[in-house]
C-alpha positions in Angstrom: 4.2 14.7 7.5 0.4 14.4 8.0 -1.0 16.0 11.1 -4.5 16.5 12.4 -5.9 19.8 13.8 -4.2 19.4 17.1 -0.8 18.9 15.4 -0.7 15.1 16.2 0.7 12.8 13.6 -2.2 11.1 11.7 0.0 8.4 10.1 2.5 5.8 11.4 5.5 4.3 9.8 5.6 0.6 9.0 7.9 -1.7 6.9 7.4 -4.8 4.9 9.5 -7.3 3.0 9.0 -7.9 -0.7 10.8 -10.0 -3.3 13.3 -7.9 -5.2 11.4 -8.4 -8.5 8.1 -7.5 -6.8 9.5 -4.3 -5.4 11.1 -3.4 -8.7 7.8 -4.0 -10.6 5.9 -1.9 -7.9 8.3 1.0 -8.3 7.9 0.9 -12.1 4.1 0.8 -11.8 4.1 3.7 -9.3 6.2 5.8 -11.7 4.0 4.9 -14.6 0.9 5.9 -12.7 2.5 9.1 -11.3 1.9 7.7 -7.8 4.0 6.3 -5.0 4.5 2.9 -3.3 3.0 4.4 -0.2 -0.2 5.5 -1.9 -0.6 2.2 -3.7 0.0 0.1 -0.5 -2.3 2.3 1.5 -5.1 2.0 -1.1 -4.7 -1.7 -1.3 -4.9 -2.0 2.5 -8.0 0.2 2.6 -9.7 -1.8 -0.1 -8.9 -5.0 1.8 -10.3 -3.7 5.1 -13.4 -2.5 3.2 -13.9 -6.0 1.8 -13.3 -4.9 -1.8 -10.2 -7.1 -2.1 -10.1 -10.7 -1.0 -6.9 -12.8 -0.4 -6.5 -16.3 -1.7 -5.6 -18.9 0.9 -2.0 -19.1 -0.5 -1.5 -15.4 0.3 -2.0 -14.0 -3.3 -4.4 -11.1 -3.9 -7.4 -11.5 -6.0 -10.5 -9.4 -6.7 
């Protein structure tokens, strides 16, 4: 668990729903990259918030 200097949690839990085939592909990709789903999703969200990733109007991700 990640904590700051005062011992407070620095991360919060969340959940999301993905199609079965999307989740399976994401798990495989995470294993291939020696990463985790959490790390991949966190990086994607950070990139989106920083404006490095744009979303299509139909909800698909594009760069």
